[in-house]
Each structure stands twice: as C-alpha cells, then as structure tokens.
Wavefront OBJ file of the C-alpha trace (Angstrom):
o trace
v 0.000 0.000 0.000
v 1.361 3.406 -0.943
v 1.512 6.046 1.719
v 1.215 9.739 0.997
v 1.335 13.090 2.684
v 0.138 16.281 1.051
v 1.409 19.853 1.158
v -1.533 22.166 1.761
v -0.648 25.528 0.239
v -3.523 27.252 2.036
v -2.403 26.269 5.553
v 1.303 26.008 4.602
v 1.527 22.642 6.306
v 1.726 18.925 5.650
v -1.398 16.887 6.243
v -2.387 13.232 6.140
v -5.014 12.081 3.668
v -8.118 10.600 5.267
v -10.082 9.965 2.074
v -9.743 10.539 -1.675
v -12.985 11.135 -3.560
v -12.300 10.820 -7.298
v -15.964 11.256 -8.215
v -16.256 14.686 -6.581
v -12.541 15.459 -7.050
v -11.442 16.215 -3.486
v -9.133 15.049 -0.693
v -10.423 14.827 2.831
v -7.506 15.700 5.100
v -6.918 15.154 8.777
v -8.077 18.107 10.809
v -7.685 19.108 14.446
v -11.322 20.200 14.538
v -14.274 17.875 14.053
v -15.119 19.538 10.727
v -14.196 17.807 7.490
v -11.297 19.494 5.805
v -11.880 19.015 2.088
v -9.598 20.345 -0.609
v -9.749 20.027 -4.391
v -7.369 17.479 -5.898
v -5.840 20.332 -7.920
v -4.985 22.434 -4.838
v -2.523 20.048 -3.186
v 0.839 18.500 -3.905
v 1.169 14.823 -2.972
v 4.380 13.255 -1.724
v 4.961 9.497 -1.693
v 6.693 7.650 1.129
v 9.675 5.951 -0.536
v 9.754 3.011 1.872
v 12.908 4.204 3.646
v 13.410 5.913 7.012
v 16.283 8.089 8.146
v 18.627 7.426 11.084
v 16.033 8.962 13.449
v 13.251 6.657 12.169
v 11.501 9.470 10.239
v 9.802 8.548 6.969
v 11.372 9.935 3.792
v 9.002 11.379 1.179
v 9.778 11.960 -2.502
v 9.974 15.570 -3.728
v 9.877 16.788 -0.157
v 12.409 15.415 2.366
v 15.840 17.054 2.274
v 18.464 14.616 3.506
v 22.098 14.825 4.453
v 24.316 11.784 4.092
v 27.963 10.837 4.556
v 30.251 10.094 1.661
v 33.838 9.033 1.371
v 36.352 11.557 0.019
v 38.385 8.818 -1.620
v 35.677 7.192 -3.677
v 36.306 5.292 -6.857
v 33.450 6.970 -8.744
v 35.249 10.289 -8.962
v 32.033 12.338 -8.940
v 31.892 13.644 -5.404
v 33.299 16.981 -4.322
v 36.045 17.061 -1.740
v 33.835 16.960 1.345
v 32.419 14.433 3.751
v 28.667 15.072 3.556
v 26.178 15.937 0.849
v 22.597 17.170 0.790
v 19.829 16.300 -1.577
v 16.230 15.290 -1.967
v 14.557 12.193 -3.340
v 12.606 12.166 -6.556
v 11.073 9.466 -8.690
v 12.432 9.280 -12.210
v 9.741 7.933 -14.532
v 12.249 7.144 -17.289
v 14.464 5.089 -14.980
v 11.519 3.720 -12.960
v 13.373 4.284 -9.707
v 14.016 6.741 -6.897
v 17.171 8.785 -6.794
v 18.696 11.608 -4.800
v 19.077 14.952 -6.548
v 22.382 16.431 -5.337
v 24.826 19.140 -6.381
v 26.602 16.565 -8.567
v 23.409 15.343 -10.209
v 20.952 12.506 -9.823
v 22.263 9.515 -7.860
v 20.411 6.226 -8.211
v 19.043 5.220 -4.824
v 19.975 1.545 -4.906
v 23.545 2.053 -6.152
v 24.760 3.398 -2.811
v 24.298 2.345 0.783
v 22.179 5.164 2.117
v 21.846 3.775 5.629
v 23.160 7.029 7.095
v 20.446 9.361 5.721
v 19.319 12.142 8.035
v 16.318 14.352 7.262
v 17.308 17.989 7.814
v 14.200 19.669 6.414
v 11.881 19.686 3.435
v 11.628 21.476 0.101
v 8.405 23.245 1.017
v 9.474 24.805 4.331
v 13.290 24.876 4.022
v 14.302 25.522 0.391
v 17.296 27.521 1.583
v 18.976 24.258 2.655
v 19.678 23.498 -1.017
v 21.033 26.892 -2.123
v 24.458 25.531 -3.045
v 22.854 23.077 -5.482
v 21.637 25.817 -7.822
l 1 2 3 4 5 6 7 8 9 10 11 12 13 14 15 16 17 18 19 20 21 22 23 24 25 26 27 28 29 30 31 32 33 34 35 36 37 38 39 40 41 42 43 44 45 46 47 48 49 50 51 52 53 54 55 56 57 58 59 60 61 62 63 64 65 66 67 68 69 70 71 72 73 74 75 76 77 78 79 80 81 82 83 84 85 86 87 88 89 90 91 92 93 94 95 96 97 98 99 100 101 102 103 104 105 106 107 108 109 110 111 112 113 114 115 116 117 118 119 120 121 122 123 124 125 126 127 128 129 130 131 132 133 134 135
C-alpha cells in the first residue's frame, strides 16, 4: 500500500489524507477540529513515502524530504566533491523507474549506494534555503 502526505498551500503545512474522492474530485484531510477538511485534488501536492526511514526513524518522502548523508572523500566513482557530507532530496524518475537523490553533482540512483546514514534535515516546502548551493 502506498503512503502519501500532502502539502496544503492554504495552511502552509503537511497533512495526512483521510479519504480521496475521485468522483467529486477532493481530498479529505486530517483536521484538528471535528469539521471535514476538504480540498480540491488540484490544490494540493502529494508526496509518496519511498519506503525508507532516516537514522532517526523518520519517513522519507519523494519531492519533499531534504536529507544529508555521509560520503567518502576517496571514492572510486570520482564524482563527489572534496567533502564528507552531501545534501539532496529524493525524486522518482519515470524514465528510470526508480528513486534517486538529486544532489549538487546530479541525480544519484538510490539503490547504487548504501544510504543507511540518511538524516532528514528539512523539506523542500518549508526549508528551500537548505539546497542553495545546489543551484
């Protein structure tokens, strides 16, 4: 079963989906009040749980979670800059049919590396400044 969160532009927050109504074209989102919180399917951005958690047991979501991870300076791939950590975010590549991490050196295929040391440091929606050096 896929798991999603949504970014609600109106409230500027992430919310869990309670129900998806494709007939009437709306999401019902979790709400702190007893009222239904319904939003048009076109007014939200969905983010898929990639099936991986970080070192603090937090779920990583595609096109949202910004992660930091350790690398080795003396790697045989020759693509990494001369530093010990990198930042990036996960995205799904439809052409490759797999998840990867978008970093300052490009797209890294998720299953090529051992990403057991991932740490979520923010998200694209609330902390875009964390990726300034990538642009």
